[in-house]
ROKOL-975225 format. One record per residue: residue number from 1; x, y, z of N, C-alpha, C in turn. Coordinates in steps of 0.2 Angstrom, whole numbers, plus 5000, padded with zeros to 4 digits. Layout:
N
+-----+-------+--------+------+--------+---------+------+-------+--------+------+
| num | neast | nnorth |  nup | caeast | canorth | caup | ceast | cnorth |  cup |
+-----+-------+--------+------+--------+---------+------+-------+--------+------+
| NUM |     X |      Y |    Z |      X |       Y |    Z |     X |      Y |    Z |
...
+-----+-------+--------+------+--------+---------+------+-------+--------+------+
! end
This chain:
222
+-----+-------+--------+------+--------+---------+------+-------+--------+------+
| num | neast | nnorth |  nup | caeast | canorth | caup | ceast | cnorth |  cup |
+-----+-------+--------+------+--------+---------+------+-------+--------+------+
|   1 |  5478 |   5512 | 5590 |   5473 |    5518 | 5587 |  5470 |   5522 | 5593 |
|   2 |  5467 |   5528 | 5591 |   5464 |    5532 | 5596 |  5458 |   5529 | 5599 |
|   3 |  5457 |   5530 | 5606 |   5452 |    5526 | 5609 |  5445 |   5527 | 5606 |
|   4 |  5444 |   5533 | 5603 |   5438 |    5534 | 5600 |  5436 |   5531 | 5594 |
|   5 |  5440 |   5527 | 5592 |   5439 |    5524 | 5585 |  5438 |   5517 | 5585 |
|   6 |  5435 |   5514 | 5590 |   5433 |    5507 | 5591 |  5428 |   5505 | 5585 |
|   7 |  5429 |   5499 | 5583 |   5426 |    5497 | 5577 |  5421 |   5491 | 5579 |
|   8 |  5416 |   5490 | 5576 |   5411 |    5484 | 5577 |  5414 |   5478 | 5577 |
|   9 |  5411 |   5473 | 5580 |   5413 |    5467 | 5581 |  5411 |   5462 | 5575 |
|  10 |  5405 |   5464 | 5572 |   5403 |    5460 | 5566 |  5404 |   5464 | 5560 |
|  11 |  5407 |   5461 | 5555 |   5409 |    5463 | 5548 |  5406 |   5460 | 5543 |
|  12 |  5406 |   5462 | 5536 |   5403 |    5459 | 5531 |  5408 |   5460 | 5525 |
|  13 |  5410 |   5455 | 5522 |   5415 |    5455 | 5517 |  5412 |   5459 | 5511 |
|  14 |  5416 |   5464 | 5508 |   5414 |    5468 | 5503 |  5417 |   5466 | 5496 |
|  15 |  5416 |   5470 | 5491 |   5419 |    5468 | 5484 |  5425 |   5473 | 5483 |
|  16 |  5431 |   5470 | 5482 |   5437 |    5474 | 5480 |  5437 |   5477 | 5474 |
|  17 |  5440 |   5483 | 5473 |   5441 |    5487 | 5468 |  5446 |   5482 | 5463 |
|  18 |  5445 |   5482 | 5457 |   5449 |    5479 | 5451 |  5456 |   5481 | 5452 |
|  19 |  5461 |   5477 | 5452 |   5468 |    5478 | 5453 |  5472 |   5478 | 5447 |
|  20 |  5479 |   5479 | 5448 |   5483 |    5478 | 5442 |  5484 |   5471 | 5440 |
|  21 |  5484 |   5470 | 5433 |   5485 |    5463 | 5432 |  5491 |   5461 | 5433 |
|  22 |  5491 |   5453 | 5434 |   5497 |    5450 | 5436 |  5503 |   5451 | 5432 |
|  23 |  5502 |   5453 | 5425 |   5507 |    5454 | 5421 |  5510 |   5461 | 5421 |
|  24 |  5508 |   5466 | 5425 |   5509 |    5473 | 5425 |  5516 |   5473 | 5425 |
|  25 |  5519 |   5478 | 5421 |   5527 |    5479 | 5422 |  5529 |   5484 | 5427 |
|  26 |  5532 |   5481 | 5432 |   5535 |    5485 | 5438 |  5540 |   5482 | 5442 |
|  27 |  5545 |   5485 | 5444 |   5549 |    5482 | 5448 |  5548 |   5482 | 5456 |
|  28 |  5547 |   5477 | 5459 |   5545 |    5477 | 5466 |  5551 |   5480 | 5470 |
|  29 |  5549 |   5485 | 5475 |   5554 |    5487 | 5479 |  5555 |   5483 | 5485 |
|  30 |  5562 |   5483 | 5487 |   5564 |    5478 | 5493 |  5562 |   5481 | 5499 |
|  31 |  5564 |   5478 | 5505 |   5562 |    5481 | 5511 |  5566 |   5487 | 5513 |
|  32 |  5572 |   5487 | 5511 |   5577 |    5493 | 5512 |  5574 |   5499 | 5509 |
|  33 |  5573 |   5498 | 5502 |   5570 |    5504 | 5499 |  5563 |   5506 | 5501 |
|  34 |  5559 |   5501 | 5503 |   5552 |    5503 | 5506 |  5553 |   5507 | 5512 |
|  35 |  5558 |   5505 | 5516 |   5558 |    5508 | 5523 |  5562 |   5516 | 5522 |
|  36 |  5566 |   5517 | 5517 |   5569 |    5523 | 5515 |  5564 |   5528 | 5513 |
|  37 |  5559 |   5525 | 5508 |   5554 |    5529 | 5506 |  5549 |   5532 | 5511 |
|  38 |  5547 |   5527 | 5516 |   5542 |    5528 | 5521 |  5545 |   5533 | 5525 |
|  39 |  5552 |   5532 | 5527 |   5555 |    5537 | 5532 |  5556 |   5544 | 5529 |
|  40 |  5556 |   5545 | 5523 |   5557 |    5552 | 5519 |  5549 |   5555 | 5519 |
|  41 |  5544 |   5550 | 5519 |   5537 |    5553 | 5517 |  5532 |   5553 | 5523 |
|  42 |  5535 |   5550 | 5528 |   5530 |    5548 | 5534 |  5531 |   5553 | 5540 |
|  43 |  5527 |   5556 | 5544 |   5528 |    5560 | 5549 |  5524 |   5558 | 5555 |
|  44 |  5526 |   5559 | 5561 |   5521 |    5558 | 5567 |  5518 |   5564 | 5568 |
|  45 |  5511 |   5564 | 5569 |   5507 |    5569 | 5571 |  5505 |   5569 | 5579 |
|  46 |  5506 |   5575 | 5582 |   5503 |    5576 | 5589 |  5498 |   5581 | 5588 |
|  47 |  5492 |   5580 | 5590 |   5486 |    5585 | 5589 |  5484 |   5586 | 5596 |
|  48 |  5483 |   5593 | 5597 |   5480 |    5594 | 5604 |  5474 |   5597 | 5604 |
|  49 |  5468 |   5594 | 5607 |   5462 |    5597 | 5606 |  5461 |   5603 | 5610 |
|  50 |  5454 |   5605 | 5609 |   5452 |    5611 | 5612 |  5453 |   5611 | 5619 |
|  51 |  5453 |   5605 | 5623 |   5455 |    5605 | 5630 |  5462 |   5603 | 5632 |
|  52 |  5466 |   5603 | 5626 |   5473 |    5602 | 5626 |  5475 |   5594 | 5627 |
|  53 |  5469 |   5590 | 5626 |   5471 |    5582 | 5626 |  5474 |   5581 | 5620 |
|  54 |  5479 |   5577 | 5621 |   5483 |    5576 | 5615 |  5481 |   5568 | 5612 |
|  55 |  5482 |   5569 | 5605 |   5480 |    5563 | 5601 |  5486 |   5561 | 5596 |
|  56 |  5489 |   5556 | 5597 |   5494 |    5554 | 5593 |  5493 |   5550 | 5587 |
|  57 |  5496 |   5551 | 5581 |   5494 |    5548 | 5575 |  5500 |   5548 | 5570 |
|  58 |  5499 |   5547 | 5564 |   5504 |    5546 | 5558 |  5501 |   5550 | 5552 |
|  59 |  5505 |   5552 | 5548 |   5503 |    5556 | 5542 |  5508 |   5554 | 5537 |
|  60 |  5505 |   5554 | 5530 |   5510 |    5553 | 5524 |  5509 |   5557 | 5519 |
|  61 |  5515 |   5560 | 5516 |   5515 |    5565 | 5512 |  5512 |   5563 | 5505 |
|  62 |  5508 |   5567 | 5501 |   5505 |    5566 | 5495 |  5507 |   5572 | 5491 |
|  63 |  5505 |   5572 | 5485 |   5506 |    5578 | 5480 |  5503 |   5584 | 5483 |
|  64 |  5505 |   5590 | 5481 |   5502 |    5596 | 5483 |  5504 |   5598 | 5490 |
|  65 |  5510 |   5595 | 5493 |   5512 |    5597 | 5499 |  5507 |   5596 | 5505 |
|  66 |  5503 |   5590 | 5504 |   5498 |    5589 | 5509 |  5500 |   5583 | 5513 |
|  67 |  5498 |   5582 | 5519 |   5500 |    5576 | 5523 |  5492 |   5573 | 5525 |
|  68 |  5492 |   5567 | 5522 |   5486 |    5563 | 5524 |  5486 |   5560 | 5531 |
|  69 |  5481 |   5560 | 5534 |   5480 |    5556 | 5541 |  5473 |   5555 | 5542 |
|  70 |  5471 |   5553 | 5548 |   5464 |    5551 | 5549 |  5460 |   5557 | 5552 |
|  71 |  5454 |   5558 | 5552 |   5450 |    5563 | 5555 |  5450 |   5562 | 5562 |
|  72 |  5450 |   5556 | 5564 |   5449 |    5555 | 5571 |  5456 |   5557 | 5575 |
|  73 |  5461 |   5558 | 5571 |   5467 |    5560 | 5575 |  5467 |   5568 | 5575 |
|  74 |  5465 |   5571 | 5570 |   5466 |    5579 | 5571 |  5460 |   5583 | 5571 |
|  75 |  5454 |   5580 | 5571 |   5448 |    5584 | 5570 |  5447 |   5588 | 5577 |
|  76 |  5445 |   5594 | 5576 |   5444 |    5598 | 5583 |  5450 |   5600 | 5586 |
|  77 |  5456 |   5601 | 5583 |   5462 |    5603 | 5586 |  5463 |   5610 | 5586 |
|  78 |  5467 |   5612 | 5591 |   5468 |    5619 | 5591 |  5476 |   5619 | 5590 |
|  79 |  5480 |   5614 | 5590 |   5487 |    5614 | 5588 |  5489 |   5607 | 5586 |
|  80 |  5493 |   5607 | 5581 |   5496 |    5601 | 5578 |  5503 |   5602 | 5577 |
|  81 |  5507 |   5597 | 5580 |   5514 |    5596 | 5578 |  5515 |   5590 | 5574 |
|  82 |  5519 |   5592 | 5568 |   5521 |    5587 | 5563 |  5528 |   5586 | 5564 |
|  83 |  5530 |   5579 | 5565 |   5537 |    5578 | 5567 |  5539 |   5572 | 5562 |
|  84 |  5543 |   5574 | 5556 |   5546 |    5570 | 5552 |  5551 |   5566 | 5555 |
|  85 |  5552 |   5559 | 5553 |   5557 |    5554 | 5555 |  5564 |   5558 | 5555 |
|  86 |  5566 |   5558 | 5561 |   5573 |    5561 | 5562 |  5574 |   5567 | 5560 |
|  87 |  5568 |   5572 | 5561 |   5569 |    5578 | 5559 |  5566 |   5583 | 5564 |
|  88 |  5566 |   5589 | 5563 |   5564 |    5595 | 5568 |  5556 |   5595 | 5568 |
|  89 |  5553 |   5596 | 5574 |   5546 |    5597 | 5574 |  5543 |   5603 | 5570 |
|  90 |  5538 |   5603 | 5567 |   5535 |    5608 | 5564 |  5528 |   5610 | 5566 |
|  91 |  5526 |   5616 | 5566 |   5519 |    5617 | 5568 |  5514 |   5616 | 5562 |
|  92 |  5509 |   5612 | 5562 |   5505 |    5611 | 5556 |  5500 |   5616 | 5556 |
|  93 |  5497 |   5617 | 5549 |   5492 |    5622 | 5549 |  5485 |   5619 | 5551 |
|  94 |  5480 |   5623 | 5549 |   5473 |    5620 | 5552 |  5471 |   5614 | 5548 |
|  95 |  5469 |   5609 | 5551 |   5467 |    5603 | 5548 |  5461 |   5603 | 5544 |
|  96 |  5461 |   5600 | 5538 |   5455 |    5599 | 5534 |  5452 |   5592 | 5535 |
|  97 |  5446 |   5591 | 5536 |   5443 |    5585 | 5537 |  5438 |   5583 | 5531 |
|  98 |  5439 |   5577 | 5529 |   5435 |    5575 | 5523 |  5428 |   5575 | 5525 |
|  99 |  5424 |   5576 | 5519 |   5416 |    5577 | 5521 |  5413 |   5570 | 5522 |
| 100 |  5417 |   5564 | 5520 |   5415 |    5557 | 5521 |  5421 |   5553 | 5523 |
| 101 |  5420 |   5548 | 5528 |   5426 |    5544 | 5529 |  5431 |   5548 | 5534 |
| 102 |  5435 |   5543 | 5537 |   5440 |    5544 | 5542 |  5446 |   5547 | 5539 |
| 103 |  5447 |   5552 | 5535 |   5451 |    5555 | 5532 |  5453 |   5562 | 5533 |
| 104 |  5459 |   5565 | 5534 |   5460 |    5572 | 5534 |  5466 |   5573 | 5531 |
| 105 |  5468 |   5580 | 5530 |   5474 |    5582 | 5527 |  5477 |   5588 | 5532 |
| 106 |  5483 |   5589 | 5532 |   5487 |    5594 | 5536 |  5492 |   5596 | 5532 |
| 107 |  5494 |   5602 | 5532 |   5500 |    5605 | 5530 |  5505 |   5607 | 5535 |
| 108 |  5512 |   5607 | 5534 |   5517 |    5608 | 5539 |  5519 |   5615 | 5537 |
| 109 |  5523 |   5618 | 5542 |   5525 |    5625 | 5541 |  5531 |   5626 | 5537 |
| 110 |  5535 |   5620 | 5537 |   5541 |    5620 | 5533 |  5540 |   5616 | 5526 |
| 111 |  5546 |   5615 | 5523 |   5546 |    5611 | 5517 |  5543 |   5604 | 5518 |
| 112 |  5538 |   5603 | 5514 |   5534 |    5597 | 5514 |  5539 |   5590 | 5513 |
| 113 |  5538 |   5585 | 5516 |   5542 |    5579 | 5514 |  5540 |   5577 | 5507 |
| 114 |  5545 |   5573 | 5504 |   5544 |    5570 | 5498 |  5538 |   5566 | 5498 |
| 115 |  5533 |   5567 | 5492 |   5527 |    5564 | 5492 |  5527 |   5557 | 5489 |
| 116 |  5523 |   5553 | 5492 |   5522 |    5546 | 5489 |  5517 |   5546 | 5483 |
| 117 |  5518 |   5542 | 5479 |   5513 |    5542 | 5473 |  5508 |   5537 | 5475 |
| 118 |  5501 |   5540 | 5474 |   5496 |    5536 | 5475 |  5495 |   5530 | 5470 |
| 119 |  5494 |   5524 | 5472 |   5493 |    5518 | 5468 |  5488 |   5519 | 5463 |
| 120 |  5489 |   5516 | 5457 |   5484 |    5517 | 5452 |  5479 |   5512 | 5452 |
| 121 |  5479 |   5507 | 5456 |   5474 |    5502 | 5457 |  5474 |   5500 | 5465 |
| 122 |  5469 |   5498 | 5468 |   5469 |    5495 | 5475 |  5472 |   5488 | 5475 |
| 123 |  5475 |   5486 | 5480 |   5478 |    5480 | 5480 |  5473 |   5474 | 5481 |
| 124 |  5474 |   5469 | 5477 |   5470 |    5463 | 5477 |  5472 |   5459 | 5483 |
| 125 |  5466 |   5455 | 5486 |   5467 |    5451 | 5491 |  5473 |   5446 | 5490 |
| 126 |  5478 |   5444 | 5495 |   5484 |    5440 | 5493 |  5490 |   5445 | 5492 |
| 127 |  5489 |   5451 | 5491 |   5495 |    5456 | 5490 |  5498 |   5457 | 5496 |
| 128 |  5505 |   5456 | 5496 |   5510 |    5458 | 5501 |  5510 |   5466 | 5501 |
| 129 |  5509 |   5469 | 5507 |   5511 |    5476 | 5508 |  5515 |   5477 | 5513 |
| 130 |  5517 |   5484 | 5514 |   5521 |    5486 | 5520 |  5517 |   5492 | 5523 |
| 131 |  5516 |   5492 | 5529 |   5512 |    5497 | 5532 |  5517 |   5500 | 5538 |
| 132 |  5516 |   5506 | 5539 |   5521 |    5510 | 5544 |  5517 |   5515 | 5547 |
| 133 |  5521 |   5517 | 5554 |   5518 |    5522 | 5558 |  5522 |   5523 | 5564 |
| 134 |  5520 |   5527 | 5569 |   5524 |    5529 | 5575 |  5520 |   5527 | 5581 |
| 135 |  5521 |   5521 | 5583 |   5517 |    5518 | 5589 |  5519 |   5522 | 5595 |
| 136 |  5513 |   5524 | 5599 |   5514 |    5527 | 5605 |  5519 |   5524 | 5609 |
| 137 |  5524 |   5528 | 5612 |   5529 |    5526 | 5617 |  5535 |   5522 | 5613 |
| 138 |  5535 |   5522 | 5606 |   5541 |    5518 | 5603 |  5545 |   5523 | 5600 |
| 139 |  5552 |   5522 | 5599 |   5556 |    5527 | 5596 |  5556 |   5526 | 5589 |
| 140 |  5554 |   5531 | 5585 |   5554 |    5532 | 5578 |  5549 |   5528 | 5574 |
| 141 |  5550 |   5527 | 5568 |   5545 |    5524 | 5563 |  5546 |   5517 | 5563 |
| 142 |  5540 |   5513 | 5563 |   5540 |    5506 | 5563 |  5537 |   5504 | 5556 |
| 143 |  5540 |   5499 | 5553 |   5537 |    5496 | 5546 |  5535 |   5489 | 5548 |
| 144 |  5530 |   5487 | 5545 |   5528 |    5480 | 5547 |  5526 |   5477 | 5539 |
| 145 |  5526 |   5470 | 5538 |   5524 |    5467 | 5531 |  5518 |   5463 | 5533 |
| 146 |  5513 |   5465 | 5530 |   5507 |    5461 | 5530 |  5504 |   5459 | 5523 |
| 147 |  5499 |   5455 | 5523 |   5495 |    5453 | 5517 |  5488 |   5456 | 5517 |
| 148 |  5485 |   5458 | 5511 |   5478 |    5460 | 5510 |  5475 |   5454 | 5511 |
| 149 |  5470 |   5453 | 5515 |   5466 |    5447 | 5515 |  5460 |   5447 | 5512 |
| 150 |  5456 |   5453 | 5513 |   5450 |    5454 | 5508 |  5448 |   5462 | 5509 |
| 151 |  5442 |   5463 | 5507 |   5439 |    5470 | 5508 |  5433 |   5470 | 5513 |
| 152 |  5432 |   5474 | 5517 |   5426 |    5474 | 5522 |  5422 |   5479 | 5519 |
| 153 |  5415 |   5478 | 5520 |   5410 |    5483 | 5518 |  5410 |   5488 | 5523 |
| 154 |  5411 |   5494 | 5520 |   5412 |    5500 | 5524 |  5407 |   5502 | 5530 |
| 155 |  5400 |   5500 | 5528 |   5395 |    5502 | 5534 |  5396 |   5497 | 5540 |
| 156 |  5400 |   5492 | 5540 |   5401 |    5488 | 5546 |  5406 |   5491 | 5550 |
| 157 |  5410 |   5496 | 5547 |   5416 |    5499 | 5551 |  5416 |   5506 | 5551 |
| 158 |  5410 |   5509 | 5550 |   5408 |    5517 | 5550 |  5412 |   5520 | 5544 |
| 159 |  5413 |   5517 | 5538 |   5416 |    5520 | 5533 |  5411 |   5520 | 5526 |
| 160 |  5411 |   5525 | 5522 |   5406 |    5524 | 5517 |  5408 |   5520 | 5511 |
| 161 |  5414 |   5517 | 5511 |   5416 |    5513 | 5505 |  5419 |   5507 | 5508 |
| 162 |  5420 |   5502 | 5504 |   5424 |    5496 | 5506 |  5431 |   5498 | 5508 |
| 163 |  5434 |   5494 | 5513 |   5440 |    5496 | 5516 |  5445 |   5490 | 5515 |
| 164 |  5451 |   5491 | 5515 |   5456 |    5486 | 5515 |  5457 |   5482 | 5522 |
| 165 |  5457 |   5475 | 5522 |   5457 |    5471 | 5527 |  5464 |   5468 | 5527 |
| 166 |  5468 |   5469 | 5533 |   5475 |    5466 | 5532 |  5475 |   5460 | 5537 |
| 167 |  5481 |   5457 | 5537 |   5482 |    5450 | 5540 |  5484 |   5451 | 5547 |
| 168 |  5487 |   5457 | 5549 |   5488 |    5458 | 5556 |  5486 |   5465 | 5559 |
| 169 |  5487 |   5466 | 5565 |   5485 |    5472 | 5568 |  5490 |   5477 | 5569 |
| 170 |  5489 |   5483 | 5570 |   5493 |    5489 | 5571 |  5492 |   5492 | 5578 |
| 171 |  5497 |   5495 | 5580 |   5497 |    5498 | 5587 |  5495 |   5505 | 5587 |
| 172 |  5493 |   5508 | 5593 |   5490 |    5515 | 5594 |  5496 |   5519 | 5592 |
| 173 |  5494 |   5524 | 5589 |   5499 |    5530 | 5586 |  5500 |   5528 | 5579 |
| 174 |  5498 |   5523 | 5576 |   5499 |    5521 | 5569 |  5493 |   5523 | 5564 |
| 175 |  5488 |   5526 | 5567 |   5483 |    5528 | 5564 |  5485 |   5534 | 5559 |
| 176 |  5482 |   5533 | 5552 |   5484 |    5537 | 5547 |  5491 |   5535 | 5543 |
| 177 |  5494 |   5530 | 5546 |   5500 |    5528 | 5543 |  5499 |   5525 | 5536 |
| 178 |  5504 |   5524 | 5531 |   5504 |    5522 | 5525 |  5503 |   5514 | 5524 |
| 179 |  5500 |   5512 | 5519 |   5500 |    5506 | 5516 |  5504 |   5506 | 5510 |
| 180 |  5509 |   5503 | 5509 |   5514 |    5503 | 5502 |  5513 |   5497 | 5499 |
| 181 |  5511 |   5497 | 5492 |   5510 |    5491 | 5488 |  5518 |   5489 | 5486 |
| 182 |  5518 |   5483 | 5482 |   5524 |    5480 | 5480 |  5528 |   5485 | 5476 |
| 183 |  5525 |   5490 | 5472 |   5529 |    5494 | 5468 |  5531 |   5500 | 5472 |
| 184 |  5530 |   5501 | 5478 |   5531 |    5506 | 5482 |  5527 |   5512 | 5482 |
| 185 |  5520 |   5511 | 5479 |   5516 |    5517 | 5479 |  5511 |   5516 | 5485 |
| 186 |  5508 |   5522 | 5486 |   5503 |    5522 | 5492 |  5496 |   5519 | 5490 |
| 187 |  5495 |   5513 | 5493 |   5490 |    5509 | 5492 |  5483 |   5511 | 5497 |
| 188 |  5485 |   5515 | 5502 |   5480 |    5516 | 5507 |  5482 |   5519 | 5513 |
| 189 |  5479 |   5521 | 5518 |   5481 |    5524 | 5524 |  5477 |   5520 | 5530 |
| 190 |  5480 |   5517 | 5535 |   5477 |    5515 | 5541 |  5472 |   5519 | 5545 |
| 191 |  5467 |   5516 | 5547 |   5462 |    5520 | 5551 |  5460 |   5516 | 5558 |
| 192 |  5461 |   5509 | 5559 |   5459 |    5506 | 5564 |  5461 |   5498 | 5564 |
| 193 |  5459 |   5494 | 5569 |   5459 |    5487 | 5569 |  5452 |   5485 | 5570 |
| 194 |  5451 |   5479 | 5566 |   5444 |    5476 | 5566 |  5444 |   5472 | 5572 |
| 195 |  5439 |   5471 | 5576 |   5438 |    5467 | 5582 |  5433 |   5461 | 5580 |
| 196 |  5434 |   5456 | 5583 |   5438 |    5454 | 5589 |  5446 |   5451 | 5587 |
| 197 |  5447 |   5450 | 5580 |   5453 |    5447 | 5578 |  5459 |   5452 | 5578 |
| 198 |  5457 |   5459 | 5579 |   5463 |    5464 | 5580 |  5467 |   5464 | 5573 |
| 199 |  5463 |   5464 | 5567 |   5467 |    5465 | 5561 |  5466 |   5472 | 5558 |
| 200 |  5472 |   5475 | 5556 |   5471 |    5482 | 5553 |  5467 |   5483 | 5547 |
| 201 |  5464 |   5489 | 5547 |   5460 |    5491 | 5542 |  5463 |   5498 | 5539 |
| 202 |  5461 |   5499 | 5532 |   5464 |    5504 | 5529 |  5459 |   5507 | 5523 |
| 203 |  5459 |   5514 | 5522 |   5455 |    5517 | 5517 |  5460 |   5516 | 5510 |
| 204 |  5457 |   5513 | 5506 |   5460 |    5512 | 5499 |  5462 |   5518 | 5495 |
| 205 |  5467 |   5517 | 5491 |   5470 |    5523 | 5487 |  5464 |   5526 | 5483 |
| 206 |  5460 |   5521 | 5480 |   5455 |    5524 | 5475 |  5450 |   5529 | 5478 |
| 207 |  5449 |   5529 | 5485 |   5444 |    5533 | 5488 |  5449 |   5540 | 5490 |
| 208 |  5455 |   5538 | 5492 |   5459 |    5545 | 5494 |  5460 |   5549 | 5488 |
| 209 |  5461 |   5546 | 5482 |   5461 |    5550 | 5475 |  5455 |   5554 | 5474 |
| 210 |  5449 |   5550 | 5475 |   5443 |    5553 | 5474 |  5442 |   5559 | 5478 |
| 211 |  5444 |   5559 | 5485 |   5443 |    5565 | 5489 |  5447 |   5570 | 5487 |
| 212 |  5454 |   5569 | 5486 |   5459 |    5574 | 5485 |  5457 |   5577 | 5478 |
| 213 |  5455 |   5573 | 5473 |   5453 |    5576 | 5467 |  5447 |   5581 | 5467 |
| 214 |  5442 |   5579 | 5472 |   5437 |    5583 | 5472 |  5437 |   5589 | 5478 |
| 215 |  5443 |   5589 | 5481 |   5444 |    5594 | 5486 |  5439 |   5594 | 5492 |
| 216 |  5437 |   5588 | 5493 |   5431 |    5586 | 5498 |  5433 |   5587 | 5505 |
| 217 |  5436 |   5592 | 5507 |   5438 |    5593 | 5514 |  5436 |   5600 | 5517 |
| 218 |  5434 |   5600 | 5523 |   5432 |    5606 | 5526 |  5436 |   5608 | 5532 |
| 219 |  5436 |   5614 | 5534 |   5440 |    5615 | 5540 |  5438 |   5613 | 5546 |
| 220 |  5442 |   5611 | 5551 |   5439 |    5609 | 5558 |  5444 |   5613 | 5563 |
| 221 |  5440 |   5615 | 5568 |   5443 |    5619 | 5573 |  5440 |   5618 | 5580 |
| 222 |  5442 |   5621 | 5585 |   5438 |    5621 | 5592 |  5432 |   5625 | 5591 |
+-----+-------+--------+------+--------+---------+------+-------+--------+------+
! end
């Protein structure tokens, strides 16, 4: 994660959003299909600040030609490069930062990657999910399998809502990366690791949907 996104050592368990019933009718995606979807819909983000300091992160495509990422990756940038997996670099448009939470949207100059569908419900504790991103210094997209352990009260980690707490940590550069549920839907985006256990945290789909539906984003620039 970016150096400026350090989280507090003390956390409080929050209340998870209600999830899809166990009997819900869907076909789980296997690892190969999940990786293929993530490769199509996920891009590396290289954001250059007002002093040209570079911040590396990840973004995921959603409906409307938008790429979701973290505010701490793109806020205050004068130039943003968007690099889809195994594709040419695009110059991104002006980033828009959510008026609450560590969320932002960016648009690319070319054709938008295929969008992932936002999950209808947030994943329950115990759900197996796949997360992805572009670790700094590593070649290409990395996918990891984790479990949702619980939900963390947002105030403990600088967020205005409960956030997904995962079983393992993620590497710098994976900020903004997607969390994919068993149905292959976007269940959230990564934004940091909880300390001292170094386990990943993510903004859940319910809050992403709320922000996108309300157009709760404002321009950010130097």
